[in-house]
A tleap script that builds the chain and sets N, CA, C and O, in Angstrom:
source leaprc.protein.ff14SB
mol = sequence {
  NMET THR ARG LYS LEU ALA LEU PHE LEU ALA
  ALA GLY PRO ALA ALA PHE ALA LEU CYS ALA
  ALA GLN PRO PRO SER GLY LEU ALA GLN ALA
  GLN PRO GLY ILE TRP GLU ILE ASN GLY VAL
  PRO GLY SER THR VAL PRO VAL ARG GLN CYS
  LEU ALA ASP LEU THR LEU LEU VAL ARG PHE
  GLU HIE ARG ALA LYS ASN CYS SER ALA LYS
  THR VAL ARG ASP GLY GLY GLY SER THR VAL
  ILE ASP TYR SER CYS GLY PRO ALA GLY PHE
  GLY HIE SER GLU VAL ASN VAL LEU THR PRO
  ARG SER LEU ARG ILE ALA THR GLN GLY ILE
  SER ASP GLY LEU PRO PHE ASN TYR VAL LEU
  GLN ALA HIE ARG ILE ALA ASP CYS PRO VAL
  ALA ALA ARG CHIE
}
set mol.1.N position { 8.446 -15.590 11.172 }
set mol.1.CA position { 8.220 -14.313 10.536 }
set mol.1.C position { 7.180 -13.564 11.361 }
set mol.1.O position { 6.175 -14.142 11.774 }
set mol.2.N position { 7.419 -12.299 11.596 }
set mol.2.CA position { 6.474 -11.528 12.383 }
set mol.2.C position { 5.237 -11.212 11.556 }
set mol.2.O position { 5.272 -11.270 10.327 }
set mol.3.N position { 4.154 -10.880 12.229 }
set mol.3.CA position { 2.901 -10.563 11.544 }
set mol.3.C position { 3.062 -9.344 10.632 }
set mol.3.O position { 2.553 -9.339 9.511 }
set mol.4.N position { 3.770 -8.307 11.107 }
set mol.4.CA position { 3.948 -7.113 10.284 }
set mol.4.C position { 4.731 -7.424 9.020 }
set mol.4.O position { 4.398 -6.928 7.943 }
set mol.5.N position { 5.772 -8.244 9.143 }
set mol.5.CA position { 6.551 -8.614 7.969 }
set mol.5.C position { 5.703 -9.428 7.010 }
set mol.5.O position { 5.776 -9.220 5.799 }
set mol.6.N position { 4.907 -10.341 7.518 }
set mol.6.CA position { 4.041 -11.152 6.665 }
set mol.6.C position { 3.052 -10.272 5.917 }
set mol.6.O position { 2.802 -10.497 4.733 }
set mol.7.N position { 2.483 -9.272 6.588 }
set mol.7.CA position { 1.543 -8.367 5.927 }
set mol.7.C position { 2.244 -7.554 4.854 }
set mol.7.O position { 1.694 -7.339 3.774 }
set mol.8.N position { 3.467 -7.097 5.150 }
set mol.8.CA position { 4.229 -6.333 4.168 }
set mol.8.C position { 4.507 -7.185 2.935 }
set mol.8.O position { 4.327 -6.724 1.808 }
set mol.9.N position { 4.941 -8.413 3.141 }
set mol.9.CA position { 5.262 -9.295 2.024 }
set mol.9.C position { 4.021 -9.620 1.203 }
set mol.9.O position { 4.103 -9.762 -0.017 }
set mol.10.N position { 2.875 -9.737 1.862 }
set mol.10.CA position { 1.639 -10.039 1.149 }
set mol.10.C position { 1.250 -8.895 0.219 }
set mol.10.O position { 0.639 -9.132 -0.823 }
set mol.11.N position { 1.592 -7.669 0.575 }
set mol.11.CA position { 1.236 -6.519 -0.253 }
set mol.11.C position { 2.131 -6.403 -1.479 }
set mol.11.O position { 1.738 -5.780 -2.466 }
set mol.12.N position { 3.305 -6.979 -1.441 }
set mol.12.CA position { 4.184 -6.971 -2.592 }
set mol.12.C position { 5.142 -5.791 -2.607 }
set mol.12.O position { 5.078 -4.918 -1.743 }
set mol.13.N position { 6.034 -5.770 -3.597 }
set mol.13.CA position { 7.073 -4.753 -3.653 }
set mol.13.C position { 6.548 -3.342 -3.876 }
set mol.13.O position { 7.219 -2.379 -3.503 }
set mol.14.N position { 5.375 -3.192 -4.469 }
set mol.14.CA position { 4.851 -1.853 -4.708 }
set mol.14.C position { 4.608 -1.108 -3.404 }
set mol.14.O position { 4.593 0.123 -3.383 }
set mol.15.N position { 4.418 -1.841 -2.324 }
set mol.15.CA position { 4.149 -1.205 -1.039 }
set mol.15.C position { 5.409 -0.606 -0.428 }
set mol.15.O position { 5.309 0.260 0.442 }
set mol.16.N position { 6.576 -1.035 -0.851 }
set mol.16.CA position { 7.821 -0.610 -0.223 }
set mol.16.C position { 7.996 0.903 -0.228 }
set mol.16.O position { 8.401 1.486 0.778 }
set mol.17.N position { 7.695 1.538 -1.349 }
set mol.17.CA position { 7.926 2.973 -1.461 }
set mol.17.C position { 7.097 3.776 -0.480 }
set mol.17.O position { 7.539 4.833 -0.028 }
set mol.18.N position { 5.902 3.303 -0.138 }
set mol.18.CA position { 5.034 4.061 0.742 }
set mol.18.C position { 5.118 3.625 2.200 }
set mol.18.O position { 4.632 4.341 3.076 }
set mol.19.N position { 5.719 2.475 2.485 }
set mol.19.CA position { 5.767 1.974 3.858 }
set mol.19.C position { 6.708 2.784 4.737 }
set mol.19.O position { 6.523 2.841 5.953 }
set mol.20.N position { 7.694 3.399 4.149 }
set mol.20.CA position { 8.660 4.130 4.947 }
set mol.20.C position { 8.048 5.386 5.559 }
set mol.20.O position { 8.458 5.819 6.636 }
set mol.21.N position { 7.071 5.965 4.877 }
set mol.21.CA position { 6.442 7.178 5.378 }
set mol.21.C position { 5.300 6.834 6.325 }
set mol.21.O position { 4.677 5.779 6.213 }
set mol.22.N position { 5.040 7.732 7.247 }
set mol.22.CA position { 3.916 7.575 8.163 }
set mol.22.C position { 2.624 7.773 7.369 }
set mol.22.O position { 2.532 8.719 6.588 }
set mol.23.N position { 1.620 6.902 7.549 }
set mol.23.CA position { 0.383 7.087 6.796 }
set mol.23.C position { -0.338 8.353 7.257 }
set mol.23.O position { -0.205 8.754 8.413 }
set mol.24.N position { -1.101 8.985 6.362 }
set mol.24.CA position { -1.888 10.144 6.765 }
set mol.24.C position { -2.824 9.765 7.914 }
set mol.24.O position { -3.274 8.623 8.007 }
set mol.25.N position { -3.110 10.729 8.781 }
set mol.25.CA position { -3.920 10.416 9.965 }
set mol.25.C position { -5.305 9.898 9.600 }
set mol.25.O position { -5.874 9.089 10.333 }
set mol.26.N position { -5.856 10.356 8.475 }
set mol.26.CA position { -7.155 9.852 8.043 }
set mol.26.C position { -7.131 8.354 7.786 }
set mol.26.O position { -8.075 7.646 8.134 }
set mol.27.N position { -6.055 7.871 7.177 }
set mol.27.CA position { -5.931 6.439 6.906 }
set mol.27.C position { -5.496 5.652 8.134 }
set mol.27.O position { -5.715 4.442 8.203 }
set mol.28.N position { -4.893 6.316 9.088 }
set mol.28.CA position { -4.429 5.623 10.289 }
set mol.28.C position { -5.595 5.069 11.106 }
set mol.28.O position { -5.394 4.204 11.958 }
set mol.29.N position { -6.809 5.556 10.856 }
set mol.29.CA position { -7.992 5.047 11.544 }
set mol.29.C position { -8.365 3.639 11.076 }
set mol.29.O position { -8.999 2.884 11.814 }
set mol.30.N position { -7.974 3.290 9.862 }
set mol.30.CA position { -8.301 1.982 9.278 }
set mol.30.C position { -7.127 1.031 9.474 }
set mol.30.O position { -5.998 1.462 9.711 }
set mol.31.N position { -7.404 -0.273 9.373 }
set mol.31.CA position { -6.371 -1.284 9.608 }
set mol.31.C position { -6.053 -2.066 8.340 }
set mol.31.O position { -6.915 -2.263 7.483 }
set mol.32.N position { -4.806 -2.508 8.236 }
set mol.32.CA position { -4.465 -3.414 7.146 }
set mol.32.C position { -5.312 -4.693 7.239 }
set mol.32.O position { -5.853 -5.017 8.296 }
set mol.33.N position { -5.411 -5.392 6.144 }
set mol.33.CA position { -6.164 -6.640 6.123 }
set mol.33.C position { -6.659 -6.928 4.720 }
set mol.33.O position { -6.158 -6.360 3.749 }
set mol.34.N position { -7.640 -7.810 4.612 }
set mol.34.CA position { -8.257 -8.100 3.328 }
set mol.34.C position { -9.376 -7.087 3.133 }
set mol.34.O position { -10.293 -6.979 3.948 }
set mol.35.N position { -9.278 -6.356 2.045 }
set mol.35.CA position { -10.261 -5.328 1.725 }
set mol.35.C position { -11.010 -5.736 0.464 }
set mol.35.O position { -10.412 -6.213 -0.501 }
set mol.36.N position { -12.318 -5.544 0.484 }
set mol.36.CA position { -13.163 -5.777 -0.690 }
set mol.36.C position { -13.441 -4.412 -1.306 }
set mol.36.O position { -13.936 -3.508 -0.633 }
set mol.37.N position { -13.119 -4.269 -2.594 }
set mol.37.CA position { -13.168 -2.977 -3.255 }
set mol.37.C position { -14.198 -3.031 -4.376 }
set mol.37.O position { -14.073 -3.821 -5.312 }
set mol.38.N position { -15.209 -2.188 -4.272 }
set mol.38.CA position { -16.262 -2.076 -5.285 }
set mol.38.C position { -16.036 -0.824 -6.123 }
set mol.38.O position { -15.489 0.168 -5.642 }
set mol.39.N position { -16.464 -0.884 -7.384 }
set mol.39.CA position { -16.347 0.267 -8.276 }
set mol.39.C position { -15.089 0.269 -9.117 }
set mol.39.O position { -14.771 1.274 -9.754 }
set mol.40.N position { -14.366 -0.843 -9.129 }
set mol.40.CA position { -13.139 -0.935 -9.929 }
set mol.40.C position { -13.527 -0.951 -11.411 }
set mol.40.O position { -14.279 -1.825 -11.840 }
set mol.41.N position { -13.021 0.008 -12.197 }
set mol.41.CA position { -13.362 0.043 -13.619 }
set mol.41.C position { -13.028 -1.277 -14.315 }
set mol.41.O position { -11.951 -1.842 -14.124 }
set mol.42.N position { -13.972 -1.753 -15.125 }
set mol.42.CA position { -13.767 -2.988 -15.869 }
set mol.42.C position { -14.072 -4.248 -15.092 }
set mol.42.O position { -13.979 -5.341 -15.649 }
set mol.43.N position { -14.433 -4.137 -13.818 }
set mol.43.CA position { -14.726 -5.313 -13.003 }
set mol.43.C position { -16.205 -5.309 -12.621 }
set mol.43.O position { -16.730 -4.306 -12.137 }
set mol.44.N position { -16.862 -6.431 -12.841 }
set mol.44.CA position { -18.276 -6.540 -12.479 }
set mol.44.C position { -18.465 -7.112 -11.077 }
set mol.44.O position { -19.575 -7.117 -10.545 }
set mol.45.N position { -17.384 -7.587 -10.491 }
set mol.45.CA position { -17.438 -8.134 -9.135 }
set mol.45.C position { -16.435 -7.377 -8.260 }
set mol.45.O position { -15.461 -6.823 -8.768 }
set mol.46.N position { -16.671 -7.355 -6.959 }
set mol.46.CA position { -15.704 -6.695 -6.080 }
set mol.46.C position { -14.328 -7.355 -6.158 }
set mol.46.O position { -14.214 -8.565 -6.351 }
set mol.47.N position { -13.291 -6.540 -6.006 }
set mol.47.CA position { -11.909 -7.027 -5.981 }
set mol.47.C position { -11.518 -7.190 -4.523 }
set mol.47.O position { -11.718 -6.280 -3.718 }
set mol.48.N position { -10.965 -8.335 -4.179 }
set mol.48.CA position { -10.461 -8.560 -2.821 }
set mol.48.C position { -8.948 -8.542 -2.864 }
set mol.48.O position { -8.323 -9.194 -3.701 }
set mol.49.N position { -8.362 -7.772 -1.931 }
set mol.49.CA position { -6.915 -7.627 -1.917 }
set mol.49.C position { -6.426 -7.517 -0.478 }
set mol.49.O position { -7.004 -6.799 0.337 }
set mol.50.N position { -5.346 -8.245 -0.182 }
set mol.50.CA position { -4.701 -8.148 1.121 }
set mol.50.C position { -3.789 -6.922 1.073 }
set mol.50.O position { -2.868 -6.852 0.260 }
set mol.51.N position { -4.055 -5.970 1.946 }
set mol.51.CA position { -3.290 -4.726 1.953 }
set mol.51.C position { -2.612 -4.520 3.299 }
set mol.51.O position { -3.271 -4.412 4.333 }
set mol.52.N position { -1.291 -4.468 3.270 }
set mol.52.CA position { -0.526 -4.135 4.464 }
set mol.52.C position { -0.386 -2.623 4.577 }
set mol.52.O position { -0.188 -2.093 5.670 }
set mol.53.N position { -0.489 -1.933 3.451 }
set mol.53.CA position { -0.336 -0.487 3.396 }
set mol.53.C position { -1.561 0.108 2.704 }
set mol.53.O position { -1.719 -0.032 1.491 }
set mol.54.N position { -2.414 0.759 3.458 }
set mol.54.CA position { -3.662 1.282 2.914 }
set mol.54.C position { -3.462 2.469 1.985 }
set mol.54.O position { -4.396 2.853 1.282 }
set mol.55.N position { -2.275 3.060 1.961 }
set mol.55.CA position { -2.049 4.155 1.028 }
set mol.55.C position { -2.086 3.657 -0.426 }
set mol.55.O position { -2.198 4.462 -1.350 }
set mol.56.N position { -1.993 2.345 -0.628 }
set mol.56.CA position { -2.139 1.808 -1.986 }
set mol.56.C position { -3.548 2.053 -2.520 }
set mol.56.O position { -3.737 2.157 -3.732 }
set mol.57.N position { -4.533 2.147 -1.640 }
set mol.57.CA position { -5.897 2.454 -2.079 }
set mol.57.C position { -5.983 3.866 -2.648 }
set mol.57.O position { -6.781 4.127 -3.548 }
set mol.58.N position { -5.163 4.773 -2.126 }
set mol.58.CA position { -5.177 6.161 -2.576 }
set mol.58.C position { -4.741 6.258 -4.032 }
set mol.58.O position { -5.263 7.077 -4.788 }
set mol.59.N position { -3.800 5.433 -4.416 }
set mol.59.CA position { -3.318 5.435 -5.805 }
set mol.59.C position { -3.676 4.107 -6.480 }
set mol.59.O position { -2.834 3.467 -7.111 }
set mol.60.N position { -4.924 3.716 -6.334 }
set mol.60.CA position { -5.393 2.434 -6.824 }
set mol.60.C position { -5.131 2.257 -8.323 }
set mol.60.O position { -4.743 1.173 -8.757 }
set mol.61.N position { -5.334 3.289 -9.097 }
set mol.61.CA position { -5.109 3.223 -10.548 }
set mol.61.C position { -3.652 2.896 -10.874 }
set mol.61.O position { -3.368 2.259 -11.889 }
set mol.62.N position { -2.740 3.327 -10.022 }
set mol.62.CA position { -1.309 3.142 -10.258 }
set mol.62.C position { -0.671 2.242 -9.198 }
set mol.62.O position { 0.524 2.372 -8.933 }
set mol.63.N position { -1.427 1.343 -8.593 }
set mol.63.CA position { -0.922 0.565 -7.452 }
set mol.63.C position { 0.279 -0.309 -7.791 }
set mol.63.O position { 1.032 -0.685 -6.893 }
set mol.64.N position { 0.473 -0.635 -9.044 }
set mol.64.CA position { 1.618 -1.464 -9.429 }
set mol.64.C position { 2.805 -0.618 -9.902 }
set mol.64.O position { 3.812 -1.162 -10.354 }
set mol.65.N position { 2.689 0.696 -9.799 }
set mol.65.CA position { 3.744 1.601 -10.272 }
set mol.65.C position { 4.517 2.195 -9.104 }
set mol.65.O position { 4.045 2.197 -7.967 }
set mol.66.N position { 5.696 2.692 -9.398 }
set mol.66.CA position { 6.510 3.388 -8.411 }
set mol.66.C position { 6.125 4.869 -8.463 }
set mol.66.O position { 6.381 5.547 -9.457 }
set mol.67.N position { 5.520 5.355 -7.405 }
set mol.67.CA position { 4.996 6.723 -7.383 }
set mol.67.C position { 5.486 7.474 -6.149 }
set mol.67.O position { 5.853 6.878 -5.136 }
set mol.68.N position { 5.480 8.789 -6.265 }
set mol.68.CA position { 5.718 9.627 -5.096 }
set mol.68.C position { 4.408 10.327 -4.770 }
set mol.68.O position { 3.634 10.657 -5.669 }
set mol.69.N position { 4.162 10.551 -3.498 }
set mol.69.CA position { 2.882 11.124 -3.083 }
set mol.69.C position { 3.098 12.298 -2.144 }
set mol.69.O position { 4.086 12.357 -1.412 }
set mol.70.N position { 2.159 13.227 -2.177 }
set mol.70.CA position { 2.171 14.386 -1.294 }
set mol.70.C position { 0.780 14.541 -0.698 }
set mol.70.O position { -0.214 14.587 -1.424 }
set mol.71.N position { 0.716 14.621 0.622 }
set mol.71.CA position { -0.557 14.836 1.289 }
set mol.71.C position { -0.910 16.322 1.185 }
set mol.71.O position { -0.148 17.186 1.619 }
set mol.72.N position { -2.071 16.600 0.606 }
set mol.72.CA position { -2.530 17.973 0.409 }
set mol.72.C position { -3.353 18.434 1.608 }
set mol.72.O position { -3.202 19.560 2.082 }
set mol.73.N position { -4.233 17.544 2.095 }
set mol.73.CA position { -5.070 17.849 3.251 }
set mol.73.C position { -5.279 16.563 4.030 }
set mol.73.O position { -5.490 15.500 3.447 }
set mol.74.N position { -5.219 16.665 5.348 }
set mol.74.CA position { -5.354 15.474 6.170 }
set mol.74.C position { -5.990 15.848 7.501 }
set mol.74.O position { -5.450 16.659 8.253 }
set mol.75.N position { -7.119 15.260 7.779 }
set mol.75.CA position { -7.734 15.510 9.069 }
set mol.75.C position { -9.220 15.238 9.072 }
set mol.75.O position { -9.890 15.333 8.043 }
set mol.76.N position { -9.721 14.902 10.232 }
set mol.76.CA position { -11.144 14.699 10.403 }
set mol.76.C position { -11.733 13.565 9.591 }
set mol.76.O position { -12.902 13.630 9.211 }
set mol.77.N position { -10.973 12.549 9.320 }
set mol.77.CA position { -11.493 11.408 8.563 }
set mol.77.C position { -11.450 11.587 7.062 }
set mol.77.O position { -11.964 10.744 6.327 }
set mol.78.N position { -10.845 12.669 6.586 }
set mol.78.CA position { -10.727 12.912 5.149 }
set mol.78.C position { -9.272 13.233 4.819 }
set mol.78.O position { -8.627 14.033 5.497 }
set mol.79.N position { -8.775 12.599 3.775 }
set mol.79.CA position { -7.398 12.814 3.342 }
set mol.79.C position { -7.381 13.051 1.839 }
set mol.79.O position { -8.023 12.318 1.087 }
set mol.80.N position { -6.654 14.068 1.399 }
set mol.80.CA position { -6.483 14.346 -0.026 }
set mol.80.C position { -5.007 14.199 -0.339 }
set mol.80.O position { -4.148 14.775 0.329 }
set mol.81.N position { -4.731 13.412 -1.375 }
set mol.81.CA position { -3.342 13.137 -1.758 }
set mol.81.C position { -3.186 13.329 -3.258 }
set mol.81.O position { -4.009 12.860 -4.045 }
set mol.82.N position { -2.129 14.018 -3.643 }
set mol.82.CA position { -1.706 14.108 -5.039 }
set mol.82.C position { -0.493 13.208 -5.190 }
set mol.82.O position { 0.372 13.172 -4.315 }
set mol.83.N position { -0.428 12.487 -6.289 }
set mol.83.CA position { 0.719 11.613 -6.504 }
set mol.83.C position { 1.152 11.646 -7.961 }
set mol.83.O position { 0.368 11.972 -8.852 }
set mol.84.N position { 2.415 11.302 -8.187 }
set mol.84.CA position { 2.992 11.296 -9.521 }
set mol.84.C position { 3.762 10.000 -9.725 }
set mol.84.O position { 4.499 9.551 -8.846 }
set mol.85.N position { 3.579 9.411 -10.896 }
set mol.85.CA position { 4.222 8.128 -11.218 }
set mol.85.C position { 5.080 8.247 -12.469 }
set mol.85.O position { 5.166 7.297 -13.247 }
set mol.86.N position { 5.714 9.393 -12.676 }
set mol.86.CA position { 6.577 9.584 -13.837 }
set mol.86.C position { 5.785 9.452 -15.123 }
set mol.86.O position { 4.673 9.971 -15.221 }
set mol.87.N position { 6.341 8.761 -16.116 }
set mol.87.CA position { 5.656 8.635 -17.403 }
set mol.87.C position { 4.356 7.825 -17.331 }
set mol.87.O position { 3.552 7.882 -18.261 }
set mol.88.N position { 4.135 7.076 -16.251 }
set mol.88.CA position { 2.912 6.281 -16.117 }
set mol.88.C position { 1.694 7.148 -15.805 }
set mol.88.O position { 0.558 6.713 -15.999 }
set mol.89.N position { 1.926 8.388 -15.315 }
set mol.89.CA position { 0.813 9.286 -15.052 }
set mol.89.C position { 0.826 9.867 -13.656 }
set mol.89.O position { 1.847 9.861 -12.968 }
set mol.90.N position { -0.341 10.376 -13.248 }
set mol.90.CA position { -0.478 11.024 -11.946 }
set mol.90.C position { -1.931 10.920 -11.498 }
set mol.90.O position { -2.811 10.530 -12.265 }
set mol.91.N position { -2.157 11.278 -10.241 }
set mol.91.CA position { -3.520 11.228 -9.737 }
set mol.91.C position { -3.753 12.157 -8.575 }
set mol.91.O position { -2.821 12.674 -7.959 }
set mol.92.N position { -5.018 12.354 -8.294 }
set mol.92.CA position { -5.499 13.160 -7.176 }
set mol.92.C position { -6.616 12.343 -6.543 }
set mol.92.O position { -7.607 12.028 -7.203 }
set mol.93.N position { -6.463 11.996 -5.264 }
set mol.93.CA position { -7.450 11.143 -4.595 }
set mol.93.C position { -7.897 11.765 -3.284 }
set mol.93.O position { -7.112 12.376 -2.559 }
set mol.94.N position { -9.179 11.590 -3.003 }
set mol.94.CA position { -9.733 11.979 -1.717 }
set mol.94.C position { -10.297 10.731 -1.055 }
set mol.94.O position { -11.149 10.044 -1.619 }
set mol.95.N position { -9.810 10.447 0.145 }
set mol.95.CA position { -10.265 9.281 0.906 }
set mol.95.C position { -11.083 9.771 2.085 }
set mol.95.O position { -10.624 10.602 2.869 }
set mol.96.N position { -12.295 9.254 2.206 }
set mol.96.CA position { -13.142 9.552 3.356 }
set mol.96.C position { -13.297 8.276 4.157 }
set mol.96.O position { -13.728 7.246 3.640 }
set mol.97.N position { -12.937 8.361 5.434 }
set mol.97.CA position { -13.090 7.218 6.330 }
set mol.97.C position { -14.507 7.275 6.886 }
set mol.97.O position { -14.825 8.124 7.718 }
set mol.98.N position { -15.357 6.358 6.414 }
set mol.98.CA position { -16.736 6.299 6.891 }
set mol.98.C position { -16.785 5.634 8.254 }
set mol.98.O position { -17.459 6.105 9.170 }
set mol.99.N position { -16.058 4.530 8.374 }
set mol.99.CA position { -15.809 3.838 9.638 }
set mol.99.C position { -14.403 3.271 9.505 }
set mol.99.O position { -13.852 3.300 8.405 }
set mol.100.N position { -13.794 2.759 10.570 }
set mol.100.CA position { -12.461 2.166 10.422 }
set mol.100.C position { -12.426 0.971 9.460 }
set mol.100.O position { -11.346 0.535 9.061 }
set mol.101.N position { -13.591 0.443 9.088 }
set mol.101.CA position { -13.660 -0.694 8.167 }
set mol.101.C position { -14.300 -0.344 6.831 }
set mol.101.O position { -14.558 -1.234 6.021 }
set mol.102.N position { -14.558 0.930 6.588 }
set mol.102.CA position { -15.244 1.345 5.366 }
set mol.102.C position { -14.676 2.674 4.868 }
set mol.102.O position { -14.673 3.670 5.591 }
set mol.103.N position { -14.198 2.672 3.630 }
set mol.103.CA position { -13.589 3.861 3.027 }
set mol.103.C position { -14.265 4.180 1.702 }
set mol.103.O position { -14.741 3.287 1.001 }
set mol.104.N position { -14.300 5.467 1.369 }
set mol.104.CA position { -14.757 5.928 0.058 }
set mol.104.C position { -13.585 6.668 -0.562 }
set mol.104.O position { -13.054 7.606 0.034 }
set mol.105.N position { -13.176 6.248 -1.765 }
set mol.105.CA position { -12.028 6.850 -2.433 }
set mol.105.C position { -12.485 7.422 -3.771 }
set mol.105.O position { -12.896 6.673 -4.657 }
set mol.106.N position { -12.416 8.741 -3.922 }
set mol.106.CA position { -12.688 9.396 -5.200 }
set mol.106.C position { -11.333 9.711 -5.813 }
set mol.106.O position { -10.518 10.400 -5.199 }
set mol.107.N position { -11.088 9.213 -7.015 }
set mol.107.CA position { -9.765 9.369 -7.623 }
set mol.107.C position { -9.897 9.770 -9.084 }
set mol.107.O position { -10.816 9.347 -9.786 }
set mol.108.N position { -8.956 10.593 -9.522 }
set mol.108.CA position { -8.927 11.033 -10.913 }
set mol.108.C position { -7.501 11.359 -11.302 }
set mol.108.O position { -6.649 11.596 -10.445 }
set mol.109.N position { -7.246 11.370 -12.598 }
set mol.109.CA position { -5.910 11.705 -13.068 }
set mol.109.C position { -5.671 11.184 -14.467 }
set mol.109.O position { -6.602 11.042 -15.260 }
set mol.110.N position { -4.412 10.902 -14.762 }
set mol.110.CA position { -3.986 10.381 -16.057 }
set mol.110.C position { -3.215 9.088 -15.818 }
set mol.110.O position { -2.302 9.042 -14.993 }
set mol.111.N position { -3.588 8.044 -16.543 }
set mol.111.CA position { -2.901 6.757 -16.452 }
set mol.111.C position { -2.526 6.295 -17.855 }
set mol.111.O position { -3.399 6.066 -18.691 }
set mol.112.N position { -1.240 6.159 -18.109 }
set mol.112.CA position { -0.731 5.754 -19.426 }
set mol.112.C position { -1.327 6.604 -20.548 }
set mol.112.O position { -1.712 6.085 -21.596 }
set mol.113.N position { -1.397 7.919 -20.314 }
set mol.113.CA position { -1.846 8.861 -21.327 }
set mol.113.C position { -3.352 9.042 -21.432 }
set mol.113.O position { -3.818 9.840 -22.244 }
set mol.114.N position { -4.123 8.316 -20.624 }
set mol.114.CA position { -5.582 8.406 -20.698 }
set mol.114.C position { -6.157 8.882 -19.363 }
set mol.114.O position { -5.640 8.532 -18.301 }
set mol.115.N position { -7.228 9.682 -19.418 }
set mol.115.CA position { -7.826 10.157 -18.171 }
set mol.115.C position { -8.604 9.051 -17.454 }
set mol.115.O position { -9.117 8.127 -18.085 }
set mol.116.N position { -8.682 9.161 -16.139 }
set mol.116.CA position { -9.533 8.279 -15.341 }
set mol.116.C position { -10.213 9.118 -14.274 }
set mol.116.O position { -9.691 10.150 -13.851 }
set mol.117.N position { -11.372 8.669 -13.849 }
set mol.117.CA position { -12.143 9.363 -12.819 }
set mol.117.C position { -13.188 8.372 -12.323 }
set mol.117.O position { -14.111 8.032 -13.063 }
set mol.118.N position { -13.061 7.906 -11.091 }
set mol.118.CA position { -14.026 6.967 -10.539 }
set mol.118.C position { -14.024 7.010 -9.025 }
set mol.118.O position { -13.148 7.616 -8.408 }
set mol.119.N position { -15.012 6.360 -8.435 }
set mol.119.CA position { -15.157 6.295 -6.987 }
set mol.119.C position { -15.158 4.835 -6.567 }
set mol.119.O position { -15.879 4.016 -7.136 }
set mol.120.N position { -14.349 4.517 -5.570 }
set mol.120.CA position { -14.272 3.170 -5.017 }
set mol.120.C position { -14.893 3.151 -3.626 }
set mol.120.O position { -14.802 4.126 -2.880 }
set mol.121.N position { -15.512 2.054 -3.292 }
set mol.121.CA position { -15.971 1.782 -1.929 }
set mol.121.C position { -15.138 0.602 -1.447 }
set mol.121.O position { -15.129 -0.450 -2.086 }
set mol.122.N position { -14.449 0.763 -0.344 }
set mol.122.CA position { -13.587 -0.303 0.183 }
set mol.122.C position { -14.065 -0.684 1.578 }
set mol.122.O position { -14.319 0.176 2.421 }
set mol.123.N position { -14.183 -1.996 1.805 }
set mol.123.CA position { -14.639 -2.514 3.097 }
set mol.123.C position { -13.654 -3.565 3.576 }
set mol.123.O position { -13.328 -4.494 2.838 }
set mol.124.N position { -13.181 -3.426 4.797 }
set mol.124.CA position { -12.285 -4.430 5.379 }
set mol.124.C position { -13.133 -5.613 5.807 }
set mol.124.O position { -14.111 -5.459 6.538 }
set mol.125.N position { -12.742 -6.816 5.337 }
set mol.125.CA position { -13.563 -7.984 5.630 }
set mol.125.C position { -12.864 -9.028 6.498 }
set mol.125.O position { -13.529 -9.887 7.077 }
set mol.126.N position { -11.533 -8.969 6.601 }
set mol.126.CA position { -10.825 -9.985 7.393 }
set mol.126.C position { -9.358 -9.602 7.541 }
set mol.126.O position { -8.872 -8.660 6.915 }
set mol.127.N position { -8.670 -10.360 8.388 }
set mol.127.CA position { -7.220 -10.243 8.486 }
set mol.127.C position { -6.593 -10.958 7.302 }
set mol.127.O position { -7.182 -11.888 6.751 }
set mol.128.N position { -5.413 -10.533 6.911 }
set mol.128.CA position { -4.658 -11.239 5.866 }
set mol.128.C position { -4.167 -12.561 6.445 }
set mol.128.O position { -3.857 -12.641 7.633 }
set mol.129.N position { -4.096 -13.599 5.612 }
set mol.129.CA position { -3.558 -14.865 6.111 }
set mol.129.C position { -2.094 -14.705 6.490 }
set mol.129.O position { -1.347 -13.970 5.844 }
set mol.130.N position { -1.701 -15.394 7.533 }
set mol.130.CA position { -0.300 -15.378 7.968 }
set mol.130.C position { 0.475 -16.328 7.059 }
set mol.130.O position { 0.056 -17.463 6.829 }
set mol.131.N position { 1.609 -15.851 6.544 }
set mol.131.CA position { 2.428 -16.680 5.657 }
set mol.131.C position { 2.963 -17.887 6.433 }
set mol.131.O position { 3.201 -17.808 7.638 }
set mol.132.N position { 3.144 -18.983 5.734 }
set mol.132.CA position { 3.670 -20.202 6.362 }
set mol.132.C position { 5.084 -19.945 6.869 }
set mol.132.O position { 5.892 -19.303 6.198 }
set mol.133.N position { 5.364 -20.450 8.049 }
set mol.133.CA position { 6.689 -20.287 8.647 }
set mol.133.C position { 7.589 -21.443 8.231 }
set mol.133.O position { 7.152 -22.591 8.146 }
set mol.134.N position { 8.836 -21.124 7.977 }
set mol.134.CA position { 9.803 -22.179 7.589 }
set mol.134.C position { 10.739 -22.465 8.719 }
set mol.134.O position { 11.619 -23.316 8.591 }
savepdb mol mol.pdb
quit
């Protein structure tokens, strides 16, 4: 299995919808891998997640949903994306690339009928493990 395929599989089926599109140039500065995410509502410890597609960070509140996204502004290390997930809700996120290994994501919208508004700090800490070959 190739490394790219292994990374895609590690991210799960939710990544499929966004993998076909080219990532916004702001996110293209960062690399897939294991990301530690601080500021997740309801979590007192950082969340670690292997991400093959960093656009999942943009719609973190709806990362397990099937959503469509539209890039509103992209350039200079900052990307703004609006997305819609049908009856599950919608969101508006601004991603600032602080360094290729450090992102700040301000996100707000409606999730399952309730408003959300929070800021995440994401730091790349390692490569994703390579899946076992058969």
